[in-house]
C-alpha positions as CSV (number, residue, x, y, z in Angstrom):
1,X,29.0,-6.4,90.5
2,X,27.1,-3.4,89.2
3,X,25.1,-3.4,86.0
4,X,27.5,-1.0,84.4
5,X,30.4,-3.5,84.7
6,X,28.5,-6.5,83.2
7,X,29.6,-7.8,79.7
8,X,27.6,-7.5,76.5
9,X,24.4,-9.4,76.4
10,X,24.7,-12.9,74.8
11,X,23.4,-13.2,71.3
12,X,20.6,-15.6,70.3
13,X,21.2,-19.3,71.2
14,X,20.5,-22.4,69.3
15,X,17.0,-23.5,70.1
16,X,18.0,-27.1,70.0
17,X,21.3,-27.1,72.0
18,X,21.2,-23.8,73.8
19,X,24.7,-22.9,72.5
20,X,25.9,-19.8,70.7
21,X,25.3,-19.6,67.0
22,X,28.9,-19.3,66.0
23,X,28.8,-21.3,62.8
24,X,27.0,-20.8,59.4
25,X,25.6,-23.8,57.5
26,X,26.0,-23.1,53.8
27,X,23.6,-26.0,52.8
28,X,20.7,-24.7,54.9
29,X,21.9,-21.1,54.7
30,X,21.3,-20.4,58.4
31,X,23.4,-19.8,61.6
32,X,24.0,-22.9,63.7
33,X,25.9,-23.9,66.9
34,X,28.9,-26.2,67.3
35,X,26.7,-29.0,68.4
36,X,24.7,-28.8,65.2
37,X,27.8,-29.4,63.2
38,X,29.2,-32.2,65.4
39,X,28.4,-35.9,65.6
40,X,24.7,-36.5,65.6
41,X,24.0,-32.8,64.7
42,X,21.5,-32.0,62.0
43,X,24.3,-30.2,59.9
44,X,26.8,-33.0,60.1
45,X,28.4,-33.5,56.7
46,X,27.2,-30.0,55.5
47,X,29.5,-27.4,54.4
48,X,29.9,-25.0,57.3
49,X,31.9,-21.8,58.0
50,X,32.6,-19.6,61.0
51,X,29.9,-17.1,61.4
52,X,32.4,-14.2,61.6
53,X,33.9,-15.3,58.2
54,X,30.5,-15.3,56.6
55,X,29.6,-11.9,58.1
56,X,32.9,-10.5,56.8
57,X,32.2,-11.9,53.4
58,X,28.8,-10.2,53.5
59,X,30.3,-6.9,54.6
60,X,32.7,-7.0,51.6
61,X,29.7,-7.7,49.3
62,X,27.9,-4.8,50.8
63,X,30.9,-2.5,50.3
64,X,31.2,-3.7,46.7
65,X,27.5,-3.2,46.1
66,X,27.6,0.3,47.5
67,X,30.5,1.2,45.2
68,X,28.5,-0.2,42.2
69,X,25.5,1.8,43.3
70,X,27.6,4.9,43.6
71,X,29.0,4.4,40.1
72,X,25.5,3.7,38.8
73,X,24.2,6.8,40.4
74,X,27.0,8.8,38.9
75,X,26.3,7.3,35.5
76,X,22.6,8.2,35.8
77,X,23.4,11.7,37.0
78,X,25.7,12.2,34.0
79,X,23.1,10.8,31.6
80,X,20.4,13.1,33.0
81,X,22.8,16.1,33.0
82,X,24.6,15.5,29.7
83,X,22.9,13.0,27.4
84,X,19.2,13.8,27.8
85,X,19.6,17.5,27.0
86,X,21.5,16.5,23.9
87,X,18.8,14.0,23.0
88,X,16.2,16.7,23.6
89,X,18.0,19.1,21.3
90,X,18.5,16.4,18.8
91,X,14.8,15.5,18.8
92,X,13.9,19.2,18.4
93,X,16.4,19.6,15.5
94,X,15.3,16.3,13.8
95,X,11.6,17.2,14.3
96,X,12.2,20.6,12.8
97,X,14.0,19.1,9.8
98,X,11.2,16.5,9.4
99,X,8.6,19.3,9.6
100,X,10.5,21.2,6.9
101,X,10.7,18.1,4.7
102,X,6.9,17.4,5.0
103,X,6.2,21.1,4.2
104,X,8.6,21.0,1.3
105,X,7.3,17.7,-0.2
106,X,3.7,18.5,0.3
107,X,4.4,22.0,-1.1
108,X,5.8,20.3,-4.2
109,X,2.8,18.0,-4.5
110,X,0.5,20.9,-4.0
111,X,2.3,22.9,-6.7
112,X,2.2,19.9,-9.0
113,X,-1.5,19.4,-8.3
114,X,-2.2,23.1,-8.9
115,X,-0.4,22.9,-12.2
116,X,-2.2,19.7,-13.2
117,X,-5.5,21.2,-12.1
118,X,-4.8,24.3,-14.3
119,X,-3.8,22.2,-17.2
120,X,-6.8,19.9,-17.0
121,X,-9.2,22.8,-16.5
122,X,-7.8,24.5,-19.5
123,X,-8.3,21.3,-21.5
124,X,-11.9,21.1,-20.2
125,X,-12.5,24.7,-21.2
126,X,-10.9,24.1,-24.6
127,X,-13.0,21.0,-25.3
128,X,-16.1,22.9,-24.2
129,X,-15.3,25.7,-26.6
130,X,-14.6,23.3,-29.4
131,X,-17.9,21.4,-28.8
132,X,-19.7,24.8,-28.6
133,X,-18.2,26.0,-31.8
134,X,-19.0,22.8,-33.6
135,X,-22.6,23.0,-32.4
136,X,-22.8,26.7,-33.6
137,X,-21.3,25.7,-37.0
138,X,-23.9,23.0,-37.3
139,X,-26.6,25.3,-36.3
140,X,-25.6,27.8,-39.0
141,X,-25.2,25.0,-41.6
142,X,-28.6,23.5,-41.0
143,X,-30.3,26.9,-40.7
144,X,-29.0,27.7,-44.2
145,X,-30.0,24.2,-45.4
146,X,-33.6,24.8,-44.1
147,X,-33.7,28.1,-45.9
148,X,-32.5,26.5,-49.1
149,X,-35.0,23.7,-48.8
150,X,-37.8,26.1,-48.1
151,X,-36.8,28.2,-51.2
152,X,-36.7,25.0,-53.4
153,X,-40.0,23.8,-52.1
154,X,-41.6,27.3,-52.6
155,X,-40.3,27.3,-56.2
156,X,-41.6,23.8,-56.9
157,X,-45.0,24.5,-55.4
158,X,-45.2,27.8,-57.5
159,X,-44.4,25.8,-60.7
160,X,-47.0,23.2,-59.8
161,X,-49.6,25.8,-59.1
162,X,-49.2,28.4,-61.8
163,X,-47.7,26.6,-64.9
164,X,-49.7,24.9,-67.6
165,X,-48.6,21.7,-69.1
166,X,-46.5,23.2,-71.8
167,X,-44.8,25.6,-69.4
168,X,-44.2,22.8,-66.9
169,X,-42.6,20.7,-69.6
170,X,-40.3,23.6,-70.5
171,X,-39.3,23.9,-66.9
172,X,-38.2,20.2,-66.7
173,X,-34.5,21.0,-66.6
174,X,-35.0,23.6,-63.8
175,X,-37.2,21.1,-61.9
176,X,-34.4,18.5,-62.2
177,X,-31.8,20.9,-61.0
178,X,-33.9,22.0,-58.0
179,X,-34.6,18.4,-57.1
180,X,-31.0,17.4,-57.4
181,X,-30.0,20.4,-55.3
182,X,-32.5,19.3,-52.5
183,X,-31.2,15.7,-52.7
184,X,-27.7,17.1,-52.1
185,X,-28.7,18.3,-48.7
186,X,-28.3,15.2,-46.6
187,X,-30.1,14.4,-43.3
188,X,-28.3,15.3,-40.1
189,X,-26.0,12.5,-38.7
190,X,-24.8,11.9,-35.2
191,X,-21.2,13.1,-34.8
192,X,-18.7,12.9,-32.0
193,X,-17.6,16.4,-32.9
194,X,-20.8,17.7,-31.3
195,X,-20.2,15.8,-28.0
196,X,-18.0,16.8,-25.1
197,X,-15.0,14.4,-25.1
198,X,-14.6,13.3,-21.4
199,X,-11.2,11.8,-22.3
200,X,-9.8,15.4,-22.0
201,X,-9.6,15.0,-18.2
202,X,-7.7,11.8,-18.2
203,X,-4.4,12.1,-16.5
204,X,-2.1,9.4,-15.2
205,X,-0.9,11.8,-12.4
206,X,-4.5,12.7,-11.4
207,X,-5.5,9.0,-11.4
208,X,-2.5,8.0,-9.3
209,X,-3.1,10.8,-6.8
210,X,-6.8,10.0,-6.7
211,X,-6.2,6.3,-6.1
212,X,-3.7,7.1,-3.3
213,X,-6.2,9.5,-1.7
214,X,-9.1,7.0,-2.0
215,X,-7.1,4.1,-0.5
216,X,-6.0,6.3,2.3
217,X,-9.5,7.5,3.1
218,X,-11.3,4.2,2.9
219,X,-11.7,2.5,6.2
220,X,-11.1,-0.9,4.7
221,X,-11.7,-3.3,1.8
222,X,-15.1,-4.8,1.1
223,X,-15.9,-8.2,2.7
224,X,-16.1,-10.0,-0.6
225,X,-16.9,-13.7,-0.5
226,X,-17.6,-16.3,-3.2
227,X,-21.1,-17.5,-3.9
228,X,-20.6,-21.2,-3.6
229,X,-23.6,-21.8,-6.0
230,X,-21.5,-20.3,-8.9
231,X,-18.3,-22.1,-8.3
232,X,-17.1,-24.2,-11.3
233,X,-16.6,-27.9,-10.7
234,X,-13.0,-27.4,-11.7
235,X,-12.5,-25.2,-8.6
236,X,-12.5,-26.0,-4.9
237,X,-13.8,-23.3,-2.5
238,X,-12.4,-22.9,1.0
239,X,-14.6,-23.0,4.1
240,X,-14.4,-19.2,4.6
241,X,-15.4,-18.8,0.9
242,X,-12.4,-16.6,0.1
243,X,-10.0,-19.0,-1.6
244,X,-10.3,-20.8,-4.9
245,X,-8.1,-23.7,-5.8
246,X,-7.9,-25.1,-9.4
247,X,-8.4,-28.9,-9.9
248,X,-7.7,-30.3,-13.4
249,X,-10.1,-33.1,-12.7
250,X,-13.8,-32.1,-12.7
251,X,-15.5,-32.7,-9.4
252,X,-18.4,-35.2,-9.6
253,X,-19.7,-34.2,-6.1
254,X,-20.5,-30.7,-7.3
255,X,-24.3,-30.5,-7.8
256,X,-25.3,-28.6,-11.0
257,X,-27.6,-25.6,-10.8
258,X,-28.6,-22.6,-12.9
259,X,-26.1,-20.3,-11.2
260,X,-23.0,-22.6,-11.6
261,X,-20.4,-22.3,-14.3
262,X,-20.2,-25.7,-15.8
263,X,-17.1,-25.4,-18.0
264,X,-14.8,-22.4,-17.5
265,X,-13.1,-22.2,-14.0
266,X,-15.1,-19.2,-12.9
267,X,-16.9,-18.0,-9.8
268,X,-18.9,-14.9,-8.8
269,X,-19.0,-13.1,-5.5
270,X,-22.1,-13.3,-3.4
271,X,-22.3,-9.4,-3.2
272,X,-23.0,-7.0,-6.0
273,X,-22.5,-3.2,-6.2
274,X,-24.9,-0.7,-7.7
275,X,-23.5,2.6,-6.5
276,X,-20.6,4.2,-4.7
277,X,-17.0,3.4,-4.3
278,X,-15.7,-0.1,-3.6
279,X,-12.3,-1.9,-3.4
280,X,-11.2,-5.4,-2.7
281,X,-7.8,-7.2,-2.9
282,X,-6.8,-10.6,-4.2
283,X,-3.7,-12.6,-3.4
284,X,-2.5,-13.9,-6.7
285,X,1.2,-14.7,-6.0
286,X,0.7,-18.5,-6.2
287,X,-1.0,-18.5,-9.6
288,X,0.3,-18.0,-13.1
289,X,-3.2,-18.2,-14.7
290,X,-6.0,-16.2,-13.3
291,X,-8.7,-13.5,-14.0
292,X,-10.0,-10.9,-11.6
293,X,-12.6,-8.2,-12.3
294,X,-16.3,-7.5,-12.4
295,X,-19.3,-9.0,-14.3
296,X,-23.0,-8.3,-14.7
297,X,-25.4,-10.8,-13.1
298,X,-26.7,-11.9,-16.5
299,X,-23.3,-13.3,-17.5
300,X,-24.1,-16.8,-19.0
301,X,-22.9,-19.7,-16.9
302,X,-23.2,-22.7,-19.2
303,X,-21.2,-24.1,-22.1
304,X,-17.6,-23.8,-23.4
305,X,-18.3,-20.8,-25.7
306,X,-17.2,-17.2,-25.2
307,X,-20.6,-16.3,-23.8
308,X,-19.5,-17.6,-20.4
309,X,-15.7,-17.0,-20.8
310,X,-14.6,-14.0,-18.8
311,X,-13.4,-11.0,-20.9
312,X,-14.8,-12.5,-24.1
313,X,-18.3,-11.1,-23.8
314,X,-20.1,-7.9,-23.1
315,X,-20.9,-8.9,-19.6
316,X,-17.4,-9.0,-18.0
317,X,-14.4,-6.8,-17.5
318,X,-11.3,-8.6,-16.2
319,X,-7.6,-8.3,-15.6
320,X,-5.8,-11.5,-16.5
321,X,-2.5,-13.2,-16.3
322,X,-1.3,-16.2,-18.3
323,X,2.4,-17.0,-17.6
324,X,4.2,-13.7,-18.1
325,X,1.5,-12.1,-20.2
326,X,-0.9,-9.6,-18.6
327,X,-3.9,-8.0,-20.3
328,X,-7.3,-6.3,-19.8
329,X,-10.2,-7.9,-21.6
330,X,-13.8,-7.0,-22.4
331,X,-16.2,-8.0,-25.1
332,X,-13.5,-10.0,-26.9
333,X,-11.2,-7.0,-27.0
334,X,-7.8,-7.7,-25.3
335,X,-5.4,-4.9,-24.3
336,X,-1.9,-6.1,-23.4
337,X,-0.4,-4.6,-20.3
338,X,3.4,-4.0,-19.9
339,X,4.1,-4.7,-16.2
340,X,7.5,-4.5,-14.8
341,X,6.9,-7.3,-12.3
342,X,4.3,-9.8,-11.4
343,X,2.1,-8.4,-8.6
344,X,1.8,-10.6,-5.5
345,X,-1.5,-8.9,-4.8
346,X,-4.1,-7.3,-7.1
347,X,-6.4,-4.6,-6.0
348,X,-9.7,-3.7,-7.7
349,X,-11.2,-0.2,-7.3
350,X,-14.7,0.3,-8.6
351,X,-16.1,3.9,-8.8
352,X,-19.7,3.5,-10.0
353,X,-20.4,7.3,-9.9
354,X,-17.6,7.9,-12.4
355,X,-18.2,4.6,-14.2
356,X,-14.6,3.7,-13.7
357,X,-12.8,0.4,-13.0
358,X,-9.2,0.4,-11.8
359,X,-6.7,-2.3,-11.1
360,X,-3.8,-1.5,-8.8
361,X,-0.9,-3.0,-6.9
362,X,-1.7,-2.6,-3.1
363,X,1.9,-2.7,-2.0
364,X,2.9,0.4,-4.0
365,X,-0.5,1.9,-4.9
366,X,0.6,1.8,-8.6
367,X,-2.3,1.9,-11.0
368,X,-1.9,-1.1,-13.4
369,X,-4.9,-0.3,-15.7
370,X,-7.9,2.1,-15.8
371,X,-11.1,1.4,-17.8
372,X,-14.1,3.8,-18.3
373,X,-17.3,2.2,-19.2
374,X,-21.1,2.8,-18.9
375,X,-22.0,-0.1,-16.7
376,X,-25.6,-1.1,-17.3
377,X,-26.4,-2.9,-14.0
378,X,-25.2,-4.1,-10.7
379,X,-21.7,-5.5,-10.8
380,X,-20.4,-8.7,-9.1
381,X,-16.7,-9.3,-8.3
382,X,-15.7,-12.2,-10.6
383,X,-12.8,-14.6,-10.4
384,X,-11.2,-17.4,-12.5
385,X,-8.1,-19.5,-11.8
386,X,-6.5,-22.2,-13.9
387,X,-3.4,-22.7,-11.9
388,X,-2.9,-23.2,-8.2
389,X,-4.7,-20.8,-5.9
390,X,-6.0,-17.2,-5.5
391,X,-7.5,-15.8,-2.3
392,X,-9.6,-12.7,-1.5
393,X,-7.7,-10.7,1.2
394,X,-9.6,-9.3,4.2
């Protein structure tokens, strides 16, 4: 028989039995022969199927998968052809609208800033003119006073030099009048009218915009930590030296020292500031009784008097809360603050160039209080807490 008339070559055989692999073992997921599925075979008891049935099943799965791939390809083609161009156009349109909104809003801010700048510069100019006119008026007044005093003195010296006793006695009334006239010219006194009033540039709008700009330009807040040597025995300091917790019972393990507050629940930061712009934030949401601010290093530490009580002396400037009452305190003067809500965080902004201390709410950037003061030395962040906990945020 020729090679051309021979049948198809046999497929692979079972390596164990040498028979055709006409079955499929579902348990072992491989083709097997009839002997493998029979008595004594390794696949006896397994679930088996005819190899051609399994192949047909796989062919149907392939057909189904090809149909799904075709549908998927059609969907992707449609997405690329129809959806993406629309998305691109939408992005262009939305970006254009966003761009216009930015330009419009910043234009409004710019216009408002220009108007506020013009208003404040006019106030500065007006205050400068007022001070200048006051100084000119004083100059004229005292020039006339000097001339009058010189005239009176010349007259009195002339009487003293040229009159005899009788003539001098006859001039007694004139001498009295001249003396009384001279006494009526009082010595110059310091007057605020002669000073430029820097309050003329105060503007809530300018302050708010300035604070927003400063907070946006600063790379971060100061790394403020508590000086453990200053911590009151009524306070517990965390290991990272950023959290103060109030304890009603005085700690006996706290060694006393010259730096430590021994009565009021106060603590000073380890770092002081002498120049520049500085800001730090404090988490105050857990406390209903606290004080946050700045103090001079010479703030007294001992005793229960006002000398070491924050806000009650000339060495400290603090924002405080007691229940629902908020106020700013310095040198025993207390200014109540009407806050719409209790801040969860309190920010402190210290501008030593402008000699200005601000307290703000970090979440909104809202300025809660501004204080202008001629600080006389390096300032330390200062804290007090008489309820729960406050923490410096980093």
